[in-house]
C-alpha positions in Angstrom: 10.4 -48.3 -64.5 9.6 -45.5 -61.8 10.2 -42.1 -63.3 12.9 -39.9 -60.9 11.0 -38.4 -57.7 8.3 -41.0 -58.0 5.8 -40.7 -55.5 6.6 -37.2 -53.9 3.5 -35.7 -55.0 1.6 -38.5 -53.1 3.9 -38.1 -50.0 3.0 -34.5 -49.9 -0.5 -35.0 -50.2 -0.5 -37.5 -47.4 1.2 -35.0 -45.2 -1.4 -32.3 -45.7 -4.4 -35.2 -45.0 -2.1 -35.7 -41.9 -1.8 -32.2 -40.6 -5.5 -31.6 -41.6 -6.5 -34.8 -39.4 -4.6 -33.2 -36.3 -6.0 -29.7 -36.9 -9.6 -31.3 -36.9 -8.6 -33.4 -33.7 -7.2 -30.3 -31.9 -10.7 -28.2 -33.0 -12.5 -31.2 -31.5 -10.5 -31.3 -28.1 -10.6 -27.5 -28.0 -14.6 -27.6 -28.5 -14.7 -30.5 -25.9 -12.8 -28.8 -23.4 -14.7 -25.4 -23.8 -17.9 -27.1 -23.8 -17.1 -28.7 -20.2 -15.1 -25.6 -18.8 -17.8 -23.6 -19.9 -20.4 -25.9 -18.1 -18.2 -25.8 -14.7 -18.1 -21.8 -14.8 -22.0 -21.5 -15.5 -22.2 -24.3 -12.6 -20.1 -22.1 -10.6 -21.5 -18.8 -11.6 -23.5 -18.5 -8.3 -20.3 -18.7 -6.2 -18.3 -16.6 -8.7 -20.5 -13.9 -8.5 -20.7 -14.1 -4.7 -16.9 -13.8 -4.6 -16.7 -10.9 -6.5 -19.6 -8.9 -4.3 -17.4 -10.0 -1.3 -14.5 -8.2 -3.2 -16.5 -5.3 -4.2 -17.4 -5.0 -0.6 -13.9 -5.4 0.9 -12.4 -3.2 -1.7 -15.1 -0.3 -1.1 -14.3 -0.4 2.8 -10.6 -0.8 2.7 -10.5 2.5 0.2 -12.9 4.5 2.6 -11.6 8.0 3.0 -13.3 9.6 6.0 -13.2 13.4 6.6 -10.4 14.0 9.2 -12.0 16.3 12.2 -8.5 18.1 13.3 -8.5 19.7 16.7 -8.1 23.6 16.7 -5.7 23.8 19.9 -2.0 25.3 19.0 1.1 23.2 19.0 -0.3 19.9 18.8 0.6 17.3 16.9 -1.9 14.8 15.6 -1.6 11.1 14.3 -0.9 10.8 10.7 -2.6 7.3 10.4 -5.4 5.1 11.8 -4.0 2.2 13.7 -2.7 1.1 17.2 0.5 2.6 18.8 2.6 -0.4 19.1 5.7 1.4 19.6 7.1 4.7 21.5 10.7 4.7 21.6 14.0 7.2 21.2 15.9 6.6 17.7 18.1 8.0 15.2 16.3 9.3 12.2 19.6 11.1 10.1 18.0 11.9 6.8 15.5 14.8 7.8 15.7 14.8 11.5 19.0 15.0 11.6 19.9 13.0 14.6 18.3 11.3 17.7 14.4 11.9 18.3 11.5 10.5 19.4 9.5 8.5 17.3 5.8 6.9 17.7 4.9 4.1 15.3 1.2 3.4 14.4 0.6 -0.3 13.2 -2.3 -0.3 10.3 -4.3 -3.8 9.9 -6.0 -4.1 6.9 -9.2 -3.3 8.5 -8.2 0.3 9.3 -8.3 3.3 7.2 -5.3 3.8 5.2 -5.0 7.3 4.0 -2.6 9.3 5.8 -2.9 12.9 7.2 -0.8 15.5 8.1 0.2 15.7 11.8 1.0 19.7 11.8 1.0 22.6 9.5 3.6 23.4 7.6 5.9 22.8 4.4 7.1 19.4 2.9 10.7 20.2 3.3 11.8 16.5 2.3 10.5 13.7 0.3 12.1 10.4 -0.3 11.1 7.1 -1.9 13.3 4.4 -0.5 13.2 0.9 -2.1 13.1 -2.1 0.0 11.3 -5.5 1.0 8.2 -6.3 2.2 8.5 -7.9 5.3 5.6 -8.1 7.8 4.9 -4.8 8.8 3.8 -5.8 12.3 7.8 -5.9 13.0 8.4 -2.5 14.5 11.9 -2.7 12.7 10.4 -3.2 9.3 11.2 0.6 8.4 15.2 -0.5 8.4 14.3 -3.2 5.4 10.8 -2.5 3.8 10.0 0.0 1.1 9.0 3.4 2.4 8.5 6.8 1.9 9.8 9.6 4.2 7.9 13.0 4.4 9.9 15.5 6.3 7.4 18.5 7.6 9.0 22.0 8.6 6.1 23.1 11.0 4.5 26.6 11.3 2.6 25.7 14.4 4.7 25.1 16.4 7.4 27.2 14.6 10.4 25.9 13.2 9.9 22.5 14.3 10.6 19.4 12.3 8.2 16.8 12.0 8.9 13.5 10.1 6.3 10.8 9.0 7.6 7.5 7.5 5.0 5.4 5.7 5.9 1.9 5.3 4.9 -0.9 2.9 4.2 -4.4 4.6 3.9 -8.1 3.6 0.9 -7.1 1.5 1.2 -3.4 1.1 3.0 -3.1 -2.2 2.2 0.2 -3.1 2.6 3.8 -1.6 1.2 6.9 -3.3 2.3 10.3 -1.9 -0.4 13.1 -2.6 2.2 15.8 -1.9 5.2 16.8 -3.2 8.2 18.8 -2.1 7.9 22.4 -0.9 4.1 21.9 -1.1 2.2 23.5 2.0 0.1 21.4 4.3 -2.5 22.1 6.7 -2.8 19.8 9.9 -5.1 17.1 8.7 -4.7 17.2 5.0 -4.4 14.2 3.3 -0.9 13.4 2.2 -0.5 9.7 1.1 -2.2 6.1 0.7 -0.6 3.1 1.6 -2.5 -0.1 0.0 -3.5 -3.0 2.6 -1.7 -3.8 6.2 1.3 -1.5 6.7 2.7 1.0 9.3 3.4 4.8 9.7 6.3 6.0 11.9 6.2 9.8 13.3 9.6 11.3 14.4 9.4 14.3 17.2 11.9 16.2 18.5 13.1 15.2 22.0 11.4 18.1 23.7 7.6 17.0 22.4 5.5 15.6 25.2 4.1 12.3 24.1 -0.1 12.4 24.8 -0.7 8.7 24.0 0.4 5.1 25.0 1.5 1.9 24.1 -2.0 0.0 22.7 -3.9 3.3 22.1 -5.9 3.3 19.1 -5.5 6.5 17.1 -7.7 8.2 14.2 -5.6 9.7 11.8 -5.9 13.5 11.5 -7.6 13.5 14.8 -6.0 12.1 17.8 -3.1 14.2 19.6 -0.2 12.2 19.6 2.0 14.8 21.2 2.4 18.7 22.0 5.0 21.3 22.4 4.8 23.7 25.5 
């Protein structure tokens, strides 16, 4: 007559054998996949290498940072960004400008330089990051909804003039990197920020500024004259 608990030890042994069989099958499957995936990667190595080289070239091109050549004449406002002027209008900017002002909006494609420059000499009197969405920056109204950074500059040339610069993230641009801090002094043409990939830069000017650009103009950040004060 079988003793109590007869066969339990054998069952435990069989379970271990079953687990070991599963482990062996898993290892064989992993080895098979590794061999085939490895062979595929090796076969595609030339394509992958070519794509990486293209990525490196585009990244170096995108993050290029040419030295600006700002004009020396007084009472000028120069472009804070590289790109195409697609909006010139009157708007309301309450945070820094304190009300109605002129706006020039510059669209930056992925092929434009994405370093921004100080439009005037003065002091960073206001700096605020505004979280938001990432709508297509080709929309001129995206500043109402998209993540952006507003820089307010109290100018010393021309003296006692407020100039606002709003750096706006776009559909691809997901990061704005200010180079300046509040109360920091800046010279016309100084680098003030970087925005990564397609985006937009708005500049706010007092109503007495004389606009010197037209819709469709291509402007160079830190160099092209946008407006002047008389």
